[in-house]
DRENDO-1510 file (C-alpha; in Angstrom, 1 decimal, always signed):
<recs>
REC; n; res; u; v; w
REC; 1; UNK; +0.0; +0.0; +0.0 .
REC; 2; UNK; +1.5; +3.4; -0.9 .
REC; 3; UNK; +2.6; +5.4; +2.1 .
REC; 4; UNK; +0.2; +8.4; +1.3 .
REC; 5; UNK; -2.7; +6.0; +0.9 .
REC; 6; UNK; -1.9; +4.4; +4.2 .
REC; 7; UNK; -1.8; +7.7; +6.0 .
REC; 8; UNK; -5.1; +8.8; +4.4 .
REC; 9; UNK; -6.7; +5.5; +5.3 .
REC; 10; UNK; -5.5; +5.3; +8.9 .
REC; 11; UNK; -6.2; +8.9; +9.6 .
REC; 12; UNK; -9.5; +9.3; +7.9 .
REC; 13; UNK; -11.0; +6.1; +9.2 .
REC; 14; UNK; -10.4; +7.5; +12.6 .
REC; 15; UNK; -11.9; +10.8; +11.5 .
REC; 16; UNK; -15.1; +9.0; +10.7 .
REC; 17; UNK; -15.1; +7.4; +14.1 .
REC; 18; UNK; -13.8; +10.2; +16.2 .
REC; 19; UNK; -11.9; +13.3; +15.2 .
REC; 20; UNK; -8.5; +12.3; +14.0 .
REC; 21; UNK; -7.5; +13.7; +10.7 .
REC; 22; UNK; -5.0; +13.1; +7.9 .
REC; 23; UNK; -1.2; +13.5; +8.1 .
REC; 24; UNK; +0.2; +16.9; +7.4 .
REC; 25; UNK; +3.5; +18.3; +6.2 .
REC; 26; UNK; +6.4; +19.6; +8.3 .
REC; 27; UNK; +7.6; +23.1; +9.0 .
REC; 28; UNK; +6.5; +25.3; +6.1 .
REC; 29; UNK; +7.6; +28.7; +7.1 .
REC; 30; UNK; +11.1; +28.7; +5.7 .
REC; 31; UNK; +12.4; +31.0; +3.0 .
REC; 32; UNK; +12.3; +34.7; +3.5 .
REC; 33; UNK; +12.5; +35.9; +7.0 .
REC; 34; UNK; +9.2; +36.7; +8.6 .
REC; 35; UNK; +8.5; +40.4; +9.5 .
REC; 36; UNK; +8.3; +41.5; +13.1 .
REC; 37; UNK; +5.4; +40.1; +15.2 .
REC; 38; UNK; +2.1; +41.5; +13.9 .
REC; 39; UNK; +3.7; +43.0; +10.7 .
REC; 40; UNK; +2.5; +42.1; +7.2 .
REC; 41; UNK; +2.8; +41.0; +4.5 .
REC; 42; UNK; +4.1; +37.6; +5.6 .
REC; 43; UNK; +5.0; +34.7; +3.2 .
REC; 44; UNK; +4.8; +31.0; +4.1 .
REC; 45; UNK; +6.2; +28.1; +2.2 .
REC; 46; UNK; +4.2; +24.9; +1.8 .
REC; 47; UNK; +3.8; +21.9; -0.5 .
REC; 48; UNK; +2.4; +23.8; -3.4 .
REC; 49; UNK; +4.6; +26.9; -3.3 .
REC; 50; UNK; +4.4; +30.1; -1.4 .
REC; 51; UNK; +1.5; +32.0; +0.1 .
REC; 52; UNK; +1.7; +35.7; +0.9 .
REC; 53; UNK; -0.8; +37.0; +3.5 .
REC; 54; UNK; -1.0; +40.8; +2.8 .
REC; 55; UNK; -2.6; +41.9; +6.1 .
REC; 56; UNK; -3.8; +40.6; +9.5 .
REC; 57; UNK; -6.6; +38.1; +8.7 .
REC; 58; UNK; -10.0; +38.6; +10.3 .
REC; 59; UNK; -12.0; +35.8; +8.7 .
REC; 60; UNK; -10.1; +32.6; +9.1 .
REC; 61; UNK; -11.3; +29.2; +7.7 .
REC; 62; UNK; -9.7; +26.3; +9.7 .
REC; 63; UNK; -9.7; +23.7; +6.9 .
REC; 64; UNK; -7.3; +21.2; +8.4 .
REC; 65; UNK; -8.7; +18.4; +10.6 .
REC; 66; UNK; -7.2; +19.8; +13.8 .
REC; 67; UNK; -6.7; +23.4; +12.6 .
REC; 68; UNK; -9.4; +25.1; +14.7 .
REC; 69; UNK; -7.6; +24.1; +17.9 .
REC; 70; UNK; -4.4; +25.8; +16.8 .
REC; 71; UNK; -6.2; +29.0; +15.8 .
REC; 72; UNK; -8.2; +29.1; +19.0 .
REC; 73; UNK; -5.1; +28.4; +21.1 .
REC; 74; UNK; -3.8; +31.8; +19.8 .
REC; 75; UNK; -7.0; +33.6; +20.8 .
REC; 76; UNK; -8.7; +33.7; +17.4 .
REC; 77; UNK; -12.1; +32.2; +16.6 .
REC; 78; UNK; -12.3; +30.7; +13.1 .
REC; 79; UNK; -15.4; +31.4; +11.1 .
REC; 80; UNK; -15.5; +27.8; +9.9 .
REC; 81; UNK; -13.9; +24.4; +10.8 .
REC; 82; UNK; -13.7; +21.0; +9.1 .
REC; 83; UNK; -16.6; +18.6; +9.9 .
REC; 84; UNK; -15.9; +15.6; +12.0 .
REC; 85; UNK; -18.2; +12.7; +11.3 .
REC; 86; UNK; -19.1; +10.0; +13.8 .
REC; 87; UNK; -20.3; +9.9; +17.4 .
REC; 88; UNK; -18.0; +12.3; +19.1 .
REC; 89; UNK; -19.5; +15.8; +19.4 .
REC; 90; UNK; -16.4; +17.6; +18.2 .
REC; 91; UNK; -17.8; +21.2; +18.5 .
REC; 92; UNK; -18.3; +20.5; +22.3 .
REC; 93; UNK; -14.7; +19.3; +22.9 .
REC; 94; UNK; -14.0; +20.3; +26.5 .
REC; 95; UNK; -10.4; +21.6; +25.9 .
REC; 96; UNK; -11.6; +24.5; +23.9 .
REC; 97; UNK; -11.4; +28.0; +25.4 .
REC; 98; UNK; -14.1; +28.7; +28.0 .
REC; 99; UNK; -15.9; +31.0; +27.6 .
REC; 100; UNK; -15.9; +30.6; +23.8 .
REC; 101; UNK; -13.9; +33.2; +21.8 .
REC; 102; UNK; -16.9; +33.9; +19.6 .
REC; 103; UNK; -19.8; +32.2; +17.8 .
REC; 104; UNK; -19.4; +28.6; +16.9 .
REC; 105; UNK; -17.6; +28.1; +13.6 .
REC; 106; UNK; -19.7; +27.1; +10.7 .
REC; 107; UNK; -19.1; +23.4; +9.9 .
REC; 108; UNK; -17.6; +22.6; +6.6 .
REC; 109; UNK; -19.7; +19.6; +5.6 .
REC; 110; UNK; -18.9; +16.7; +3.3 .
REC; 111; UNK; -16.1; +14.2; +2.9 .
REC; 112; UNK; -14.5; +16.4; +0.3 .
REC; 113; UNK; -13.5; +20.1; +0.6 .
REC; 114; UNK; -16.6; +22.2; +0.0 .
REC; 115; UNK; -15.0; +24.9; -2.1 .
REC; 116; UNK; -18.3; +26.7; -2.8 .
REC; 117; UNK; -19.3; +26.8; +0.8 .
REC; 118; UNK; -15.8; +28.3; +1.7 .
REC; 119; UNK; -16.1; +30.9; -1.0 .
REC; 120; UNK; -19.5; +32.0; +0.3 .
REC; 121; UNK; -17.9; +32.7; +3.7 .
REC; 122; UNK; -15.6; +35.3; +2.1 .
REC; 123; UNK; -12.5; +34.4; +4.1 .
REC; 124; UNK; -9.3; +36.3; +4.1 .
REC; 125; UNK; -7.2; +33.3; +5.2 .
REC; 126; UNK; -7.6; +29.5; +4.7 .
REC; 127; UNK; -5.4; +27.4; +6.9 .
REC; 128; UNK; -4.8; +23.8; +5.8 .
REC; 129; UNK; -1.6; +22.9; +7.6 .
REC; 130; UNK; -3.2; +19.5; +8.5 .
REC; 131; UNK; -5.7; +19.3; +5.6 .
REC; 132; UNK; -4.3; +16.7; +3.1 .
REC; 133; UNK; -5.1; +19.0; +0.2 .
REC; 134; UNK; -4.4; +18.0; -3.3 .
REC; 135; UNK; -3.0; +20.4; -5.8 .
REC; 136; UNK; -6.2; +20.9; -7.7 .
REC; 137; UNK; -8.2; +21.7; -4.6 .
REC; 138; UNK; -5.5; +24.0; -3.4 .
REC; 139; UNK; -5.5; +25.9; -6.7 .
REC; 140; UNK; -9.3; +26.5; -6.3 .
REC; 141; UNK; -9.0; +27.7; -2.7 .
REC; 142; UNK; -6.1; +30.0; -3.5 .
REC; 143; UNK; -8.3; +31.9; -5.9 .
REC; 144; UNK; -10.7; +32.6; -2.9 .
REC; 145; UNK; -8.2; +33.7; -0.3 .
REC; 146; UNK; -4.5; +33.2; +0.7 .
REC; 147; UNK; -4.3; +29.4; +1.5 .
REC; 148; UNK; -1.6; +27.7; +3.5 .
REC; 149; UNK; -1.4; +23.9; +2.7 .
REC; 150; UNK; +0.6; +21.1; +4.3 .
REC; 151; UNK; +4.3; +20.8; +3.9 .
REC; 152; UNK; +4.5; +17.9; +1.4 .
REC; 153; UNK; +2.2; +17.0; -1.4 .
REC; 154; UNK; +1.4; +13.5; -0.1 .
REC; 155; UNK; +1.0; +14.7; +3.5 .
REC; 156; UNK; +4.1; +12.8; +4.8 .
REC; 157; UNK; +6.3; +14.0; +7.7 .
REC; 158; UNK; +3.6; +15.3; +10.0 .
REC; 159; UNK; +4.3; +18.7; +11.5 .
REC; 160; UNK; +4.9; +18.5; +15.3 .
REC; 161; UNK; +2.4; +20.4; +17.4 .
REC; 162; UNK; +5.0; +23.2; +18.1 .
REC; 163; UNK; +5.8; +23.5; +14.4 .
REC; 164; UNK; +2.1; +23.8; +13.5 .
REC; 165; UNK; +1.7; +26.4; +16.3 .
REC; 166; UNK; +4.5; +28.5; +14.8 .
REC; 167; UNK; +3.1; +28.3; +11.3 .
REC; 168; UNK; -0.3; +29.4; +12.6 .
REC; 169; UNK; +1.2; +32.2; +14.6 .
REC; 170; UNK; +3.0; +33.6; +11.5 .
REC; 171; UNK; -0.1; +33.4; +9.4 .
REC; 172; UNK; -2.1; +35.2; +12.0 .
REC; 173; UNK; +0.5; +37.8; +12.9 .
REC; 174; UNK; +0.7; +36.3; +16.4 .
REC; 175; UNK; +4.2; +35.0; +16.6 .
REC; 176; UNK; +4.9; +36.1; +20.1 .
REC; 177; UNK; +1.6; +34.5; +21.3 .
REC; 178; UNK; +2.6; +31.3; +19.5 .
REC; 179; UNK; +5.9; +31.3; +21.4 .
REC; 180; UNK; +4.1; +31.7; +24.7 .
REC; 181; UNK; +1.6; +28.9; +23.9 .
REC; 182; UNK; +4.5; +26.6; +22.9 .
REC; 183; UNK; +6.4; +27.4; +26.1 .
REC; 184; UNK; +3.3; +26.7; +28.2 .
REC; 185; UNK; +2.6; +23.4; +26.5 .
REC; 186; UNK; +6.2; +22.3; +26.7 .
REC; 187; UNK; +6.2; +23.1; +30.4 .
REC; 188; UNK; +3.4; +20.6; +30.8 .
REC; 189; UNK; +5.5; +17.9; +29.0 .
REC; 190; UNK; +8.5; +18.8; +31.2 .
REC; 191; UNK; +6.4; +18.5; +34.4 .
REC; 192; UNK; +5.1; +15.1; +33.3 .
REC; 193; UNK; +8.6; +13.8; +32.5 .
REC; 194; UNK; +9.9; +15.0; +35.8 .
REC; 195; UNK; +7.0; +13.2; +37.6 .
REC; 196; UNK; +7.7; +10.0; +35.5 .
REC; 197; UNK; +11.5; +9.7; +35.0 .
REC; 198; UNK; +11.1; +6.1; +34.1 .
REC; 199; UNK; +9.7; +7.1; +30.7 .
REC; 200; UNK; +13.0; +8.5; +29.6 .
REC; 201; UNK; +14.7; +6.4; +26.8 .
REC; 202; UNK; +12.3; +3.5; +27.1 .
REC; 203; UNK; +11.0; +2.1; +23.8 .
REC; 204; UNK; +7.3; +2.4; +23.0 .
REC; 205; UNK; +5.3; +0.9; +20.2 .
REC; 206; UNK; +1.8; +2.3; +19.2 .
REC; 207; UNK; -0.5; -0.5; +17.9 .
REC; 208; UNK; -3.2; +1.3; +15.9 .
REC; 209; UNK; -5.8; -1.2; +14.8 .
REC; 210; UNK; -8.3; -0.4; +12.0 .
REC; 211; UNK; -10.9; -3.0; +11.0 .
REC; 212; UNK; -8.7; -5.7; +12.5 .
REC; 213; UNK; -5.5; -4.6; +10.7 .
REC; 214; UNK; -2.6; -3.4; +12.9 .
REC; 215; UNK; -0.2; -0.6; +12.2 .
REC; 216; UNK; +2.9; +0.3; +14.2 .
REC; 217; UNK; +2.6; +4.1; +14.2 .
REC; 218; UNK; +5.7; +6.3; +14.1 .
REC; 219; UNK; +6.3; +9.9; +14.8 .
REC; 220; UNK; +5.5; +10.7; +11.2 .
REC; 221; UNK; +2.0; +10.6; +12.4 .
REC; 222; UNK; +1.1; +13.2; +15.0 .
REC; 223; UNK; -0.8; +10.8; +17.2 .
REC; 224; UNK; +2.4; +9.0; +18.1 .
REC; 225; UNK; +4.2; +12.3; +18.9 .
REC; 226; UNK; +2.8; +12.8; +22.4 .
REC; 227; UNK; +4.7; +9.6; +23.5 .
REC; 228; UNK; +8.0; +10.9; +22.2 .
REC; 229; UNK; +7.2; +14.2; +23.9 .
REC; 230; UNK; +6.9; +12.3; +27.2 .
REC; 231; UNK; +10.4; +10.8; +26.8 .
REC; 232; UNK; +9.8; +7.5; +25.1 .
REC; 233; UNK; +11.7; +6.3; +22.1 .
REC; 234; UNK; +9.2; +5.9; +19.2 .
REC; 235; UNK; +10.0; +4.6; +15.7 .
REC; 236; UNK; +10.2; +7.5; +13.2 .
REC; 237; UNK; +8.2; +5.8; +10.4 .
REC; 238; UNK; +4.8; +4.1; +10.5 .
REC; 239; UNK; +4.9; +0.4; +9.8 .
REC; 240; UNK; +2.3; -1.7; +7.9 .
REC; 241; UNK; +1.9; -5.0; +9.7 .
REC; 242; UNK; +0.1; -8.2; +8.9 .
REC; 243; UNK; -1.5; -10.1; +11.8 .
REC; 244; UNK; +1.4; -12.6; +11.6 .
REC; 245; UNK; +3.9; -9.7; +12.0 .
REC; 246; UNK; +2.5; -8.4; +15.3 .
REC; 247; UNK; +5.5; -9.7; +17.2 .
REC; 248; UNK; +7.3; -6.7; +15.8 .
REC; 249; UNK; +5.3; -4.5; +18.2 .
REC; 250; UNK; +7.3; -5.9; +21.1 .
REC; 251; UNK; +8.9; -3.1; +23.1 .
REC; 252; UNK; +9.4; -1.8; +26.7 .
REC; 253; UNK; +5.9; -0.5; +26.5 .
REC; 254; UNK; +3.1; -1.1; +24.0 .
REC; 255; UNK; +0.0; +1.1; +23.6 .
REC; 256; UNK; -3.1; -0.1; +21.8 .
REC; 257; UNK; -5.7; +2.1; +20.2 .
REC; 258; UNK; -8.7; +0.7; +18.3 .
REC; 259; UNK; -9.6; -2.4; +20.2 .
REC; 260; UNK; -10.2; -3.3; +23.8 .
REC; 261; UNK; -8.1; -5.6; +26.0 .
REC; 262; UNK; -10.6; -8.4; +25.7 .
REC; 263; UNK; -10.7; -8.1; +21.9 .
REC; 264; UNK; -6.9; -7.9; +21.7 .
REC; 265; UNK; -6.3; -11.0; +23.9 .
REC; 266; UNK; -8.5; -13.1; +21.6 .
REC; 267; UNK; -5.8; -12.7; +19.0 .
REC; 268; UNK; -3.2; -15.5; +19.8 .
REC; 269; UNK; -0.4; -13.8; +17.9 .
REC; 270; UNK; -0.9; -10.5; +19.9 .
REC; 271; UNK; -1.3; -12.4; +23.2 .
REC; 272; UNK; +2.1; -14.0; +22.6 .
REC; 273; UNK; +4.0; -10.8; +22.3 .
REC; 274; UNK; +6.5; -10.7; +25.2 .
REC; 275; UNK; +5.4; -7.2; +26.3 .
REC; 276; UNK; +1.8; -8.3; +26.4 .
REC; 277; UNK; +2.6; -11.5; +28.4 .
REC; 278; UNK; +4.5; -9.3; +30.9 .
REC; 279; UNK; +1.5; -6.8; +31.1 .
REC; 280; UNK; +3.5; -3.9; +29.7 .
REC; 281; UNK; +0.7; -2.8; +27.5 .
REC; 282; UNK; -1.7; +0.1; +27.8 .
REC; 283; UNK; -5.1; -0.2; +26.2 .
REC; 284; UNK; -6.3; +3.3; +25.2 .
REC; 285; UNK; -9.7; +2.4; +24.0 .
REC; 286; UNK; -11.8; +2.7; +20.8 .
REC; 287; UNK; -11.9; +5.5; +18.4 .
REC; 288; UNK; -15.1; +7.2; +19.5 .
REC; 289; UNK; -13.9; +8.4; +22.8 .
REC; 290; UNK; -12.9; +11.8; +24.1 .
REC; 291; UNK; -9.3; +10.6; +24.4 .
REC; 292; UNK; -9.1; +9.5; +20.8 .
REC; 293; UNK; -10.6; +12.8; +19.8 .
REC; 294; UNK; -8.0; +14.7; +21.8 .
REC; 295; UNK; -5.3; +12.6; +20.3 .
REC; 296; UNK; -6.6; +13.4; +16.8 .
REC; 297; UNK; -6.2; +17.1; +17.4 .
REC; 298; UNK; -2.9; +16.8; +19.3 .
REC; 299; UNK; -2.9; +20.6; +19.8 .
REC; 300; UNK; -1.7; +23.0; +22.5 .
REC; 301; UNK; -5.3; +22.9; +23.7 .
REC; 302; UNK; -5.8; +19.1; +23.8 .
REC; 303; UNK; -2.2; +18.0; +24.7 .
REC; 304; UNK; -2.5; +19.0; +28.4 .
REC; 305; UNK; -5.6; +16.9; +28.7 .
REC; 306; UNK; -3.9; +14.0; +27.0 .
REC; 307; UNK; -0.8; +14.2; +29.2 .
REC; 308; UNK; -2.9; +14.1; +32.4 .
REC; 309; UNK; -5.0; +11.3; +31.1 .
REC; 310; UNK; -2.3; +9.0; +29.7 .
REC; 311; UNK; +0.7; +9.5; +32.0 .
REC; 312; UNK; -0.6; +7.3; +34.9 .
REC; 313; UNK; -1.7; +4.7; +32.4 .
REC; 314; UNK; +1.7; +4.5; +30.9 .
REC; 315; UNK; +3.2; +4.3; +34.4 .
REC; 316; UNK; +1.0; +1.4; +35.2 .
REC; 317; UNK; +1.9; -0.3; +31.9 .
REC; 318; UNK; +5.6; +0.0; +32.8 .
REC; 319; UNK; +4.8; -1.8; +36.0 .
REC; 320; UNK; +3.2; -4.7; +34.2 .
REC; 321; UNK; -0.4; -3.9; +35.2 .
REC; 322; UNK; -1.8; -4.0; +31.6 .
REC; 323; UNK; -4.2; -1.0; +32.4 .
REC; 324; UNK; -7.2; +0.1; +30.3 .
REC; 325; UNK; -7.9; +3.8; +29.9 .
REC; 326; UNK; -11.3; +4.7; +31.3 .
</recs>
């Protein structure tokens, strides 16, 4: 299976069930030096070239699957955000600013980018850092308003949360605010690492199960990046596995998303993994939970929630208690 198709499948299947999106590109703001904080025009590089934003945007469309969180983290309410299908009420996610920054964003409906709906909103900026745009759709959007796409055409090399925050900050003219948000979020990671020194340098595999098929997620997918941020060693590239290859998931700690402990233990190949037999596995639940939703956003707003929720579970897994996230 091509790597880009794998990322689209794994991310968008979760999107249908919770709120995870599709992989995005890496740091996009290279090239010419950005002007001082709040000064425009500013130019951002991305997969399809350069985008110049002539003035501070006031009508921002958050097109990427997690984009609204990053815009809101900088104190700006987008006028529209990408629809999340499935059971989770994504517009009521509890890690959003409270009270709200403004009226609820209009939902961009449909499984494809609704170009006409976006045009009717008359945006002055379209952010798609985590959008998985193709070139044809990008070209249509760029005729409506300055549009920032992901860093690579196929969506490989997912931007880290701090990179996406910096990109968003530059686009909005809020670079100083972005630095502050990054520092606050990093402090949360640092506090968790100090509270759990046993995480440092330990290997961790992320078993991501879609319709019975396992993947060993790497940090090229943002949903694995939180574990690296907590000090674990996580593989850099996502690995496609057959059921017979599940032994390759063995590690100091194994986390499982997409099937329960009871479901997983019915699989004899999985049950025979040494880490599983030793109880060094954390079962993080199905895709339609608040935790899975927060993991799909992996933003400065949702990461503190995730860190508080998952740190004690990982600690218990290291001790061989095979915990399930509740």
